[in-house]
N, CA and C atoms as a LAMMPS dump frame, in Angstrom:
ITEM: TIMESTEP
0
ITEM: NUMBER OF ATOMS
279
ITEM: BOX BOUNDS ff ff ff
-5.0000000000000000e+02 5.0000000000000000e+02
-5.0000000000000000e+02 5.0000000000000000e+02
-5.0000000000000000e+02 5.0000000000000000e+02
ITEM: ATOMS id mol type element x y z
1 1 1 N 357.726 -237.02 -368.377
2 1 2 C 356.992 -238.211 -367.987
3 1 3 C 357.995 -239.331 -367.747
4 2 1 N 357.894 -239.994 -366.633
5 2 2 C 358.833 -241.055 -366.3
6 2 3 C 358.136 -242.394 -366.358
7 3 1 N 358.897 -243.406 -366.729
8 3 2 C 358.358 -244.761 -366.766
9 3 3 C 358.901 -245.525 -365.577
10 4 1 N 358.057 -246.328 -364.975
11 4 2 C 358.52 -247.144 -363.863
12 4 3 C 359.254 -248.351 -364.413
13 5 1 N 360.209 -248.823 -363.661
14 5 2 C 360.962 -249.991 -364.082
15 5 3 C 360.599 -251.16 -363.185
16 6 1 N 360.313 -252.288 -363.793
17 6 2 C 359.956 -253.486 -363.051
18 6 3 C 361.206 -254.312 -362.787
19 7 1 N 361.13 -255.257 -361.85
20 7 2 C 362.308 -256.038 -361.485
21 7 3 C 363.017 -256.676 -362.672
22 8 1 N 362.309 -257.025 -363.708
23 8 2 C 362.939 -257.652 -364.875
24 8 3 C 363.644 -256.639 -365.752
25 9 1 N 363.592 -255.356 -365.393
26 9 2 C 364.248 -254.333 -366.177
27 9 3 C 363.364 -253.754 -367.269
28 10 1 N 362.129 -254.236 -367.42
29 10 2 C 361.226 -253.718 -368.441
30 10 3 C 360.578 -252.435 -367.955
31 11 1 N 360.301 -251.544 -368.883
32 11 2 C 359.552 -250.349 -368.507
33 11 3 C 358.103 -250.74 -368.304
34 12 1 N 357.307 -249.858 -367.677
35 12 2 C 355.901 -250.134 -367.412
36 12 3 C 355.108 -250.378 -368.681
37 13 1 N 355.367 -249.573 -369.732
38 13 2 C 354.631 -249.718 -370.986
39 13 3 C 354.943 -251.061 -371.639
40 14 1 N 356.206 -251.432 -371.653
41 14 2 C 356.58 -252.717 -372.269
42 14 3 C 355.989 -253.889 -371.503
43 15 1 N 355.973 -253.783 -370.185
44 15 2 C 355.429 -254.852 -369.362
45 15 3 C 353.941 -255.038 -369.624
46 16 1 N 353.207 -253.923 -369.761
47 16 2 C 351.772 -254.013 -370.028
48 16 3 C 351.522 -254.635 -371.389
49 17 1 N 352.318 -254.252 -372.401
50 17 2 C 352.16 -254.851 -373.726
51 17 3 C 352.474 -256.339 -373.677
52 18 1 N 353.463 -256.692 -372.89
53 18 2 C 353.814 -258.104 -372.757
54 18 3 C 352.694 -258.892 -372.108
55 19 1 N 352.063 -258.314 -371.088
56 19 2 C 350.936 -258.979 -370.43
57 19 3 C 349.753 -259.117 -371.376
58 20 1 N 349.506 -258.091 -372.18
59 20 2 C 348.405 -258.148 -373.137
60 20 3 C 348.701 -259.209 -374.194
61 21 1 N 349.938 -259.264 -374.652
62 21 2 C 350.326 -260.274 -375.634
63 21 3 C 350.213 -261.672 -375.061
64 22 1 N 350.576 -261.812 -373.803
65 22 2 C 350.463 -263.104 -373.138
66 22 3 C 349.001 -263.513 -373.003
67 23 1 N 348.14 -262.567 -372.648
68 23 2 C 346.711 -262.849 -372.522
69 23 3 C 346.131 -263.227 -373.883
70 24 1 N 346.563 -262.515 -374.937
71 24 2 C 346.079 -262.827 -376.286
72 24 3 C 346.522 -264.229 -376.695
73 25 1 N 347.738 -264.593 -376.358
74 25 2 C 348.222 -265.947 -376.677
75 25 3 C 347.442 -267.005 -375.914
76 26 1 N 347.108 -266.703 -374.651
77 26 2 C 346.312 -267.637 -373.856
78 26 3 C 344.936 -267.854 -374.493
79 27 1 N 344.331 -266.754 -374.956
80 27 2 C 343.011 -266.856 -375.604
81 27 3 C 343.127 -267.659 -376.895
82 28 1 N 344.175 -267.392 -377.676
83 28 2 C 344.374 -268.139 -378.929
84 28 3 C 344.535 -269.632 -378.669
85 29 1 N 345.296 -269.972 -377.65
86 29 2 C 345.504 -271.392 -377.335
87 29 3 C 344.207 -272.046 -376.88
88 30 1 N 343.437 -271.342 -376.056
89 30 2 C 342.161 -271.884 -375.593
90 30 3 C 341.207 -272.049 -376.77
91 31 1 N 341.2 -271.069 -377.675
92 31 2 C 340.323 -271.123 -378.842
93 31 3 C 340.732 -272.275 -379.762
94 32 1 N 342.025 -272.478 -379.917
95 32 2 C 342.517 -273.55 -380.79
96 32 3 C 342.088 -274.923 -380.277
97 33 1 N 341.909 -275.045 -378.976
98 33 2 C 341.523 -276.322 -378.397
99 33 3 C 340.036 -276.626 -378.494
100 34 1 N 339.237 -275.663 -378.936
101 34 2 C 337.793 -275.877 -379.023
102 34 3 C 337.43 -276.7 -380.254
103 35 1 N 336.338 -277.468 -380.15
104 35 2 C 335.827 -278.149 -381.348
105 35 3 C 335.285 -277.11 -382.341
106 36 1 N 335.172 -277.497 -383.596
107 36 2 C 334.779 -276.579 -384.655
108 36 3 C 333.447 -275.885 -384.374
109 37 1 N 332.447 -276.633 -383.901
110 37 2 C 331.135 -276.008 -383.668
111 37 3 C 331.214 -274.936 -382.582
112 38 1 N 332.032 -275.147 -381.556
113 38 2 C 332.194 -274.131 -380.515
114 38 3 C 332.986 -272.933 -381.03
115 39 1 N 333.937 -273.161 -381.93
116 39 2 C 334.678 -272.051 -382.534
117 39 3 C 333.721 -271.158 -383.319
118 40 1 N 332.879 -271.772 -384.126
119 40 2 C 331.925 -271.009 -384.931
120 40 3 C 330.96 -270.249 -384.02
121 41 1 N 330.462 -270.921 -383
122 41 2 C 329.536 -270.28 -382.062
123 41 3 C 330.196 -269.092 -381.364
124 42 1 N 331.438 -269.254 -380.951
125 42 2 C 332.171 -268.183 -380.282
126 42 3 C 332.382 -266.999 -381.221
127 43 1 N 332.76 -267.276 -382.456
128 43 2 C 332.966 -266.208 -383.422
129 43 3 C 331.669 -265.447 -383.703
130 44 1 N 330.564 -266.169 -383.807
131 44 2 C 329.266 -265.518 -384.035
132 44 3 C 328.907 -264.634 -382.845
133 45 1 N 329.141 -265.118 -381.636
134 45 2 C 328.856 -264.314 -380.447
135 45 3 C 329.683 -263.031 -380.424
136 46 1 N 330.96 -263.144 -380.772
137 46 2 C 331.834 -261.969 -380.792
138 46 3 C 331.348 -260.971 -381.842
139 47 1 N 331.006 -261.468 -383.023
140 47 2 C 330.516 -260.591 -384.088
141 47 3 C 329.212 -259.904 -383.681
142 48 1 N 328.309 -260.631 -383.039
143 48 2 C 327.047 -260.035 -382.597
144 48 3 C 327.274 -258.981 -381.514
145 49 1 N 328.231 -259.222 -380.638
146 49 2 C 328.579 -258.222 -379.623
147 49 3 C 329.093 -256.947 -380.288
148 50 1 N 329.954 -257.116 -381.289
149 50 2 C 330.501 -255.947 -381.988
150 50 3 C 329.406 -255.228 -382.773
151 51 1 N 328.492 -255.968 -383.376
152 51 2 C 327.372 -255.37 -384.1
153 51 3 C 326.484 -254.584 -383.136
154 52 1 N 326.22 -255.157 -381.977
155 52 2 C 325.424 -254.467 -380.971
156 52 3 C 326.081 -253.17 -380.532
157 53 1 N 327.402 -253.184 -380.352
158 53 2 C 328.12 -251.962 -379.987
159 53 3 C 328.013 -250.918 -381.093
160 54 1 N 328.122 -251.351 -382.345
161 54 2 C 328.021 -250.419 -383.474
162 54 3 C 326.622 -249.812 -383.549
163 55 1 N 325.596 -250.63 -383.401
164 55 2 C 324.215 -250.128 -383.431
165 55 3 C 323.995 -249.152 -382.289
166 56 1 N 324.5 -249.468 -381.118
167 56 2 C 324.369 -248.58 -379.967
168 56 3 C 325.031 -247.233 -380.239
169 57 1 N 326.203 -247.247 -380.862
170 57 2 C 326.898 -246.005 -381.186
171 57 3 C 326.095 -245.167 -382.169
172 58 1 N 325.509 -245.814 -383.174
173 58 2 C 324.714 -245.093 -384.174
174 58 3 C 323.468 -244.499 -383.52
175 59 1 N 322.786 -245.282 -382.708
176 59 2 C 321.568 -244.796 -382.039
177 59 3 C 321.908 -243.626 -381.121
178 60 1 N 322.996 -243.71 -380.4
179 60 2 C 323.414 -242.622 -379.515
180 60 3 C 323.712 -241.358 -380.307
181 61 1 N 324.412 -241.494 -381.432
182 61 2 C 324.749 -240.33 -382.257
183 61 3 C 323.496 -239.694 -382.841
184 62 1 N 322.568 -240.514 -383.334
185 62 2 C 321.329 -239.984 -383.903
186 62 3 C 320.502 -239.306 -382.819
187 63 1 N 320.416 -239.907 -381.659
188 63 2 C 319.672 -239.325 -380.551
189 63 3 C 320.249 -237.969 -380.151
190 64 1 N 321.563 -237.88 -380.102
191 64 2 C 322.216 -236.618 -379.761
192 64 3 C 321.92 -235.569 -380.827
193 65 1 N 321.959 -235.948 -382.097
194 65 2 C 321.68 -235.005 -383.179
195 65 3 C 320.244 -234.504 -383.103
196 66 1 N 319.304 -235.402 -382.841
197 66 2 C 317.895 -235 -382.722
198 66 3 C 317.714 -234.059 -381.536
199 67 1 N 318.364 -234.348 -380.421
200 67 2 C 318.291 -233.466 -379.257
201 67 3 C 318.848 -232.081 -379.586
202 68 1 N 319.962 -232.037 -380.309
203 68 2 C 320.555 -230.755 -380.69
204 68 3 C 319.613 -229.951 -381.591
205 69 1 N 318.976 -230.63 -382.548
206 69 2 C 318.03 -229.951 -383.442
207 69 3 C 316.831 -229.447 -382.645
208 70 1 N 316.329 -230.255 -381.722
209 70 2 C 315.185 -229.842 -380.903
210 70 3 C 315.541 -228.629 -380.057
211 71 1 N 316.749 -228.622 -379.481
212 71 2 C 317.179 -227.468 -378.689
213 71 3 C 317.308 -226.231 -379.562
214 72 1 N 317.828 -226.394 -380.762
215 72 2 C 317.972 -225.255 -381.677
216 72 3 C 316.601 -224.705 -382.06
217 73 1 N 315.638 -225.573 -382.297
218 73 2 C 314.277 -225.125 -382.634
219 73 3 C 313.636 -224.403 -381.461
220 74 1 N 313.837 -224.918 -380.257
221 74 2 C 313.274 -224.271 -379.068
222 74 3 C 313.858 -222.881 -378.869
223 75 1 N 315.16 -222.75 -379.053
224 75 2 C 315.791 -221.45 -378.832
225 75 3 C 315.375 -220.456 -379.912
226 76 1 N 315.148 -220.913 -381.143
227 76 2 C 314.72 -219.984 -382.188
228 76 3 C 313.265 -219.562 -381.967
229 77 1 N 312.442 -220.438 -381.413
230 77 2 C 311.059 -220.075 -381.107
231 77 3 C 311.006 -219.076 -379.967
232 78 1 N 311.867 -219.223 -378.985
233 78 2 C 311.872 -218.326 -377.838
234 78 3 C 312.381 -216.943 -378.211
235 79 1 N 313.316 -216.857 -379.145
236 79 2 C 313.88 -215.562 -379.502
237 79 3 C 313.009 -214.821 -380.505
238 80 1 N 312.002 -215.461 -381.049
239 80 2 C 311.087 -214.8 -381.965
240 80 3 C 311.509 -214.999 -383.405
241 81 1 N 310.775 -214.366 -384.332
242 81 2 C 311.114 -214.536 -385.743
243 81 3 C 312.438 -213.863 -386.069
244 82 1 N 313.033 -214.299 -387.15
245 82 2 C 314.339 -213.785 -387.529
246 82 3 C 314.288 -212.363 -388.032
247 83 1 N 313.168 -211.938 -388.625
248 83 2 C 313.052 -210.567 -389.118
249 83 3 C 312.332 -209.713 -388.097
250 84 1 N 312.722 -208.473 -388.015
251 84 2 C 312.045 -207.569 -387.086
252 84 3 C 310.75 -207.079 -387.707
253 85 1 N 309.834 -206.628 -386.879
254 85 2 C 308.535 -206.182 -387.388
255 85 3 C 308.68 -204.941 -388.239
256 86 1 N 309.543 -204.004 -387.835
257 86 2 C 309.713 -202.778 -388.601
258 86 3 C 310.278 -203.083 -389.98
259 87 1 N 311.233 -203.981 -390.042
260 87 2 C 311.836 -204.327 -391.331
261 87 3 C 310.912 -205.198 -392.151
262 88 1 N 310.052 -205.94 -391.518
263 88 2 C 309.169 -206.857 -392.225
264 88 3 C 307.972 -206.156 -392.835
265 89 1 N 307.607 -204.995 -392.292
266 89 2 C 306.454 -204.26 -392.816
267 89 3 C 306.946 -202.978 -393.482
268 90 1 N 306.875 -202.954 -394.751
269 90 2 C 307.262 -201.73 -395.427
270 90 3 C 306.034 -201.135 -396.093
271 91 1 N 305.912 -199.834 -395.987
272 91 2 C 304.753 -199.163 -396.613
273 91 3 C 305.266 -198.221 -397.683
274 92 1 N 304.523 -198.155 -398.752
275 92 2 C 304.884 -197.219 -399.819
276 92 3 C 303.845 -196.126 -399.9
277 93 1 N 304.235 -194.934 -400.138
278 93 2 C 303.299 -193.818 -400.22
279 93 3 C 303.22 -193.281 -401.623
């Protein structure tokens, strides 16, 4: 795997990390300039977004599990009972 080199001599991975760090610093500076009530409001919005993502992940996982159980029940109903009729009926003489 080769890394591309940018004019400044940085590799592609380092350049991307630098851009992300620069963007994070820009956000921090913008946030620092906000009044306290807007800071609190922004933090609450971010937390609610993260909570919504977490709830969505849980609902998706539960839905998938229920679908898997329903499919398993359908396939067991289609294949018939687990015991065969000959083995299930024993007669003694």
